C-alpha positions in Angstrom: 132.8 106.7 135.0 133.4 104.1 132.3 130.9 101.8 134.1 128.3 104.6 134.0 128.9 105.2 130.3 128.6 101.5 129.5 125.4 101.2 131.6 124.0 104.2 129.6 124.8 102.5 126.4 123.2 99.3 127.5 120.0 101.2 128.5 120.0 103.1 125.2 120.5 99.9 123.2 117.7 98.2 125.3 115.3 101.1 124.5 116.2 100.8 120.8 115.5 97.1 120.8 112.2 97.7 122.6 111.1 99.9 119.7 109.1 98.1 117.1 110.2 98.9 113.5 108.4 97.8 110.4 110.5 97.5 107.3 108.6 97.7 104.0 110.2 96.6 100.8 109.1 99.2 98.2 109.4 98.7 94.5 110.5 102.3 94.0 110.7 105.6 95.8 108.1 108.3 95.9 108.1 111.0 93.3 106.9 113.5 95.9 105.4 113.7 99.3 103.2 116.6 98.4 99.5 115.6 98.2 97.6 116.4 95.0 100.7 116.6 92.9 101.4 112.9 92.2 99.7 110.1 90.2 101.9 107.1 91.1 101.1 104.4 93.6 104.5 104.4 95.3 104.0 108.1 96.4 100.5 107.4 97.5 101.6 104.5 99.7 104.1 106.6 101.7 101.7 109.6 101.8 98.9 107.4 103.2 101.0 107.0 106.4 101.6 110.7 106.8 98.3 112.2 105.8 94.6 111.6 106.3 91.9 112.3 103.7 88.5 113.9 104.3 86.8 110.5 103.6 88.4 107.1 104.3 87.5 103.6 103.2 86.6 100.7 105.3 89.6 98.2 105.6 89.8 95.9 102.7 87.0 97.5 100.8 86.0 100.5 98.7 83.1 101.5 101.0 83.5 105.1 102.3 83.7 105.8 106.0 84.6 108.7 108.2 88.1 110.2 107.9 88.9 113.8 108.8 85.2 114.4 108.1 82.9 112.7 110.5 79.8 113.2 108.2 78.8 114.7 104.9 75.6 115.2 102.9 74.5 116.6 99.6 71.7 119.0 98.6 68.6 117.5 96.9 69.9 118.5 93.5 73.3 116.8 94.2 75.3 120.0 93.4 76.3 121.0 97.0 78.3 118.7 99.3 78.8 119.7 103.0 81.4 118.1 105.2 81.6 118.4 109.0 85.2 118.0 110.2 86.5 116.1 113.2 87.3 118.4 116.0 90.5 118.4 118.1 92.7 117.1 115.3 96.3 118.5 115.1 98.8 118.4 112.3 102.1 116.9 113.2 103.6 120.4 113.6 101.0 121.3 116.3 98.7 123.5 114.2 95.0 122.8 114.1 93.0 121.1 111.4 90.0 123.2 110.5 87.9 124.2 107.5 90.3 126.9 106.5 93.1 124.3 106.3 90.9 122.1 104.1 90.1 125.0 101.8 93.8 125.9 101.6 94.6 122.4 100.3 91.7 122.2 97.8 92.4 125.6 96.3 96.1 124.7 95.7 95.0 121.6 93.7 92.2 123.2 91.9 93.4 126.8 91.1 96.4 127.0 88.7 96.9 130.7 89.8 97.1 129.8 93.5 100.3 131.4 94.8 101.1 128.5 97.2 101.6 126.0 94.4 105.1 124.6 94.7 106.6 125.9 91.4 105.9 126.3 87.7 106.7 122.6 87.0 104.0 121.4 89.5 101.2 120.2 87.3 98.7 118.8 89.9 97.3 116.8 86.9 95.3 114.3 89.0 92.8 117.0 89.9 91.4 117.6 86.3 91.5 113.9 85.7 89.1 113.2 88.5 87.2 116.5 88.7 86.9 117.6 85.0 89.2 120.5 85.0 90.9 123.3 86.9 89.3 126.5 88.1 88.1 128.4 85.1 88.0 125.4 82.8 84.6 124.7 81.2 84.6 121.1 82.3 85.4 121.8 86.0 83.0 120.0 88.3 84.0 122.3 91.2 82.5 125.8 91.1 83.4 127.1 94.6 84.6 126.0 98.0 83.2 127.7 101.1 84.1 127.8 104.8 80.8 127.6 106.6 82.2 127.7 110.1 85.4 126.5 111.8 84.6 122.8 111.3 82.3 122.9 108.3 83.4 123.1 104.6 81.0 123.2 101.6 81.7 122.3 98.0 79.5 124.0 95.3 79.6 121.9 92.1 78.6 122.8 88.5 76.8 119.5 88.1 75.7 116.6 90.4 78.5 114.2 91.2 77.2 111.4 93.5 80.7 109.9 93.8 82.2 113.1 95.1 83.0 111.9 98.6 84.8 108.8 97.3 86.7 110.8 94.7 87.9 113.5 97.2 88.8 110.6 99.6 91.2 109.0 97.1 94.8 108.6 98.2 96.0 111.6 96.1 94.3 114.1 98.3 95.9 113.9 101.8 95.3 117.1 103.8 98.6 118.8 104.6 99.6 121.5 107.1 99.2 125.0 105.5 101.8 126.3 107.9 104.4 123.7 106.8 103.7 124.4 103.1 104.1 128.1 103.6 107.3 127.6 105.6 109.0 125.2 103.1 107.8 126.7 99.8 109.3 124.8 96.9 111.1 122.3 99.2 107.8 121.0 100.6 107.4 117.3 99.9 110.9 116.9 98.6 113.8 115.0 100.2 115.1 118.3 101.6 111.8 119.5 102.9 109.0 118.4 105.2 105.8 116.5 104.8 103.3 117.3 107.5 99.8 115.8 107.9 97.6 114.5 110.6 98.3 110.8 109.9 99.7 108.0 112.1 103.3 108.5 111.2 105.5 111.6 110.7 108.4 112.0 108.3 111.9 111.7 109.8 114.2 111.1 106.8 114.2 110.6 103.1 117.4 109.3 101.5 116.8 109.3 97.8 117.2 105.9 96.2 117.6 104.2 99.5 114.8 104.7 102.0 112.1 106.8 103.7 111.9 106.7 107.5 108.7 107.5 109.4 108.1 107.6 113.1 105.0 107.2 115.2 102.9 110.4 115.5 102.5 110.9 119.3 99.5 113.2 118.8 97.6 111.0 116.4 93.8 111.4 116.8 93.1 107.7 116.8 93.7 106.5 120.3 95.9 103.3 120.5 97.3 103.7 117.0 99.7 103.1 115.3 100.8 99.8 116.8 104.5 100.2 115.9 107.1 103.0 116.6 108.8 103.3 113.3 108.3 102.4 109.6 111.1 102.2 107.1 110.3 102.2 103.3 113.4 100.5 101.9 113.7 100.9 98.1 114.3 97.5 96.4 113.2 97.8 92.7 113.9 94.2 91.6 111.1 91.8 92.6 113.5 88.9 93.0 115.7 91.0 95.3 112.6 92.0 97.4 111.6 88.4 97.8 115.2 87.4 98.8 115.2 90.2 101.4 111.9 89.0 102.7 113.2 85.5 103.0 116.3 86.8 104.8 114.2 88.9 107.2 115.8 92.2 106.3 112.3 93.4 105.3 109.0 92.5 107.0 106.5 92.8 104.1 106.3 93.9 100.5 104.0 94.1 97.4 104.2 93.4 93.7 105.5 89.8 93.9 105.2 88.1 90.4 102.4 85.5 90.3 105.0 82.8 89.5 106.4 83.1 93.0 103.1 82.2 94.7 104.1 78.5 95.2 107.5 79.6 96.6 105.7 81.8 99.2 103.3 79.0 100.2 106.2 76.5 100.7 108.2 78.9 103.0 107.2 78.3 106.6 108.4 81.8 107.6 106.3 83.7 105.0 102.7 84.3 104.2 101.2 85.1 100.8 98.9 88.1 101.0 96.3 89.0 98.4 95.1 92.4 97.5 91.4 92.5 96.5 91.1 92.7 92.8 90.2 96.2 91.6 91.4 96.3 88.0 90.7 95.1 84.5 93.1 94.1 81.7 91.4 94.3 78.4 91.7 93.9 74.6 90.5 96.9 72.7 89.1 96.5 69.2 89.0 99.7 67.1 86.0 100.2 64.7 88.2 102.4 62.5 89.6 99.2 61.1 86.9 98.1 58.7 86.4 94.5 59.8 86.2 95.6 63.4 83.4 98.0 62.6 81.0 95.1 62.5 80.0 94.0 66.1 79.7 90.4 64.9 83.5 90.4 64.1 84.3 91.8 67.6 82.0 89.2 69.2 83.7 86.5 67.1 87.1 87.6 68.5 85.7 87.5 72.0 84.6 83.9 71.4 87.9 82.9 69.8 90.2 84.0 72.7 90.4 81.3 75.3 90.4 83.7 78.2 90.2 81.0 80.9 93.2 79.2 79.6 95.2 82.4 79.3 94.4 83.5 82.8 95.2 80.1 84.2 98.5 80.0 82.3 99.7 83.5 83.2 98.0 84.3 86.6 97.0 80.9 88.0 95.1 81.6 91.3 95.8 85.3 91.0 93.4 86.2 88.2 89.8 85.6 87.2 88.0 86.3 83.9 84.4 87.3 83.3 82.4 89.5 81.0 82.2 92.5 83.3 84.4 95.5 82.6 84.2 96.5 86.3 85.9 94.4 89.0 84.2 91.8 91.2 83.9 94.3 94.2 81.4 96.3 92.1 78.9 93.4 91.9 76.0 95.6 92.9 76.4 97.6 89.7 76.8 94.5 87.4 74.0 92.9 85.5 73.2 89.2 86.4 72.5 88.8 82.6 76.2 89.2 81.9 78.3 86.1 82.4 81.1 85.8 79.9 81.8 85.3 76.2 81.5 81.6 75.3 84.8 80.1 74.1 83.6 78.6 70.8 86.0 78.8 67.8 83.4 77.1 65.5 80.7 79.6 66.4 83.3 82.4 66.0 84.2 81.3 62.5 80.5 81.2 61.6 80.1 84.7 62.8 83.0 85.9 60.7 81.5 84.2 57.7 78.2 85.8 58.4 79.9 89.2 58.6 81.6 88.6 55.2 85.0 87.3 56.3 84.9 83.5 55.7 88.6 83.5 55.2 89.5 85.8 58.1 91.5 89.0 57.7 94.8 90.6 58.7 95.0 92.3 62.2 97.7 94.3 63.9 97.6 93.6 67.7 99.6 96.0 69.8 101.0 94.8 73.1 102.4 96.8 76.0 106.1 97.2 76.4 105.9 97.2 80.2 104.6 94.9 82.9 101.5 96.0 84.8 99.5 94.3 87.5 96.8 93.4 85.0 99.3 92.2 82.3 102.5 91.0 84.0 103.9 89.5 80.8 102.2 91.4 77.9 104.1 89.9 75.0 103.5 86.3 76.0 99.9 87.0 76.6 99.6 88.7 73.2 101.2 85.7 71.6 98.6 83.4 73.2 95.7 85.5 72.0 97.3 85.6 68.5 97.4 81.8 68.4 93.8 81.6 69.4 92.8 84.1 66.7 94.8 82.2 64.0 92.5 79.3 64.6 89.6 81.2 63.1 91.6 82.7 60.2 92.6 86.0 61.7 96.2 86.6 60.8 97.8 88.6 63.6 100.9 90.8 63.4 102.2 91.7 66.8 103.4 95.2 67.3 104.8 97.3 70.2 106.7 100.6 70.9 108.0 102.5 73.8 105.5 103.1 76.6 105.0 106.9 76.3 104.4 106.6 72.5 102.2 103.6 73.0 99.9 105.6 75.3 99.9 108.7 73.1 99.7 107.1 69.7 96.6 105.0 70.5 94.7 108.3 70.7 95.8 109.5 67.3 93.4 108.7 64.5 92.8 106.2 63.2 94.3 104.6 66.3 95.7 101.1 66.8 93.6 98.3 65.2 93.7 96.2 68.4 95.6 96.7 71.5 96.1 95.6 75.1 95.7 98.0 78.1 94.2 98.0 81.5 92.9 100.2 84.4 93.1 100.2 88.2 90.4 102.2 89.9 91.1 105.4 91.7 88.0 105.1 94.0 85.2 102.8 94.5 82.6 103.9 92.0 81.8 102.4 88.6 82.0 105.8 87.0 85.7 105.7 87.4 85.9 102.6 85.2 83.2 103.4 82.6 83.6 107.1 81.8 87.4 107.0 80.9 86.7 104.1 78.5 83.1 104.6 77.1 81.9 108.1 77.7 81.5 110.2 74.5 83.8 111.0 72.8 85.9 107.9 73.3 89.5 109.2 73.1 91.2 106.1 71.8 88.6 104.4 69.6 87.5 105.8 66.2 84.8 105.5 63.6 85.3 105.0 59.9 85.8 108.7 59.3 88.6 109.0 61.9 86.5 110.8 64.5 86.6 109.7 68.1 83.9 107.1 68.6 80.6 107.9 70.3 78.0 105.2 71.0 75.1 107.6 71.8 72.9 105.1 73.6 75.8 104.1 75.9 77.0 107.7 76.3 73.5 108.8 77.4 73.3 106.0 80.0 76.7 107.0 81.4 75.9 110.7 81.6 72.6 109.9 83.5 74.3 107.4 85.8 77.1 109.9 86.6 74.7 112.7 87.6 71.9 110.7 89.3 72.0 111.0 93.1 69.7 108.0 93.7 71.8 104.9 94.4 69.2 102.4 93.2 68.7 104.3 90.0 72.5 104.4 89.5 72.7 100.6 90.0 70.0 100.1 87.4 71.8 102.4 84.9 75.2 100.8 85.4 73.7 97.4 84.9 72.4 98.6 81.6 75.8 99.9 80.7 77.3 96.5 81.7 75.0 94.7 79.3 75.6 97.1 76.5 79.4 97.2 76.8 79.4 93.4 76.8 77.4 93.1 73.6 79.4 95.9 71.9 82.7 94.1 72.6 84.7 97.2 72.0 86.9 96.4 75.0 87.0 92.7 75.9 87.8 92.2 79.6 90.5 89.5 79.7 91.4 89.5 83.4 90.7 91.0 86.9 94.1 90.3 88.5 94.7 89.8 92.2 98.0 91.5 93.1 100.3 89.2 95.1 101.8 90.6 98.4 103.9 88.9 101.0 104.9 89.2 104.7 106.8 87.4 107.4 104.6 85.4 109.7 105.3 87.6 112.7 103.5 90.5 111.0 99.8 90.8 111.8 97.0 93.3 111.2 97.8 94.1 107.6 94.6 94.5 105.5 95.4 95.4 101.9 93.0 97.8 100.2 91.7 97.2 96.7 92.5 100.8 96.0 96.2 100.0 96.1 97.3 101.6 99.4 96.4 101.4 103.0 97.4 102.7 106.4 100.0 100.7 108.4 98.5 101.9 111.7 96.9 98.5 112.4 100.0 96.4 111.7 101.8 94.8 114.6 105.1 93.0 114.8 105.3 90.2 117.2 
């Protein structure tokens, strides 16, 4: 009897060893595993393994491709989008994906009065950010969603939105099982509830502050995927601790490694540095409500006085690049070839200041962020470098900061900060998502001399037309015009497009990081 028990244990242990488990070092834990009710990248990363979206993106790019929808098309006026769904797809609880399930999910995000929303505290704030407003709001892009037949869903819009497929395919909007949501109620997506999608992995366990455990979905609709049996998201908030765990082999791969550790990774024979395609911008905003900055010559002088290349080399090394485009390099098709970069020329900058009436310079408050972000990993030190450059042309800089919540809120209160640092990471692969939040009229965080939100009518008109024009070539032409105009205005000077640093052990293959900040682990193998 003892021998049989021992043999059974050996077999069980052998099976356990045969299973391939990926351990991911996460810089935090998810806020929620309920789609549409999160805005943070950590939650999206876990959700991306559990859920699929209507539209997916080709690996390593922002180019849309089939997801749960196999095809989609718009009406000639761009106000109606029809999606045909993949047939035979099952949620992880065995229920079927169909048009009614898609409609159920969309209406929960869009309609504040929907009875299936989790609770009163659930804000679903990402929906109005990307689609103009909730149901009933005057700015809502969505007018109606219709079930055409079992596998066809139609979106009726209030205005043309050429980027709609990309927006609805962003990582916030995984399609969840209606049956699971109805069953769990307020517990859905929490550590004590379920999270049920159609994706490559299913939720097994969520231990708050420690780890999230996922297992292979045996009914996944992509044959031959995923390549591993289990994924563990281990919470390790400190970057140095994550790197130490990677070196020790207790985790297999991780993200958000500080740029300063690149050489360390390159010199470790067991590790590989991995680079996420750049899809962000860190910028210096110049507010025309401050009299000297109302003159474009002064703003251009500041752009010429800041040695962007030296700053990027000092603080990002190989992991950053600088140019004159507000959009990242992956949007080259929408960038004007006429825009290169601001010339670093302190002498010419001083001459421009004198021409504008400031031969002796002026005083300037420069606000720097109190937190580290992918586009500005060390904000205070970067601000100090810019201040030193500006002092060379007579601009006397006083550095300022405050807590993060106040920083974000107060920059939008008239007359706003004189100059400040901030950045943006794209939600989906369309230039509208970079331009409109920063330059569409009215601009929420830049003001004119009367204290009103700034509106540059020529630029605003271009952006409105670009956002509602279905023709791709016309959109490219319009955004190239916007590129040239934002460059000459110098209201937001692009300092850097950073390349986030990731890392893995050498026995991990098939990991293709997405510029959008999250990707499926279905292709990853562990040798």
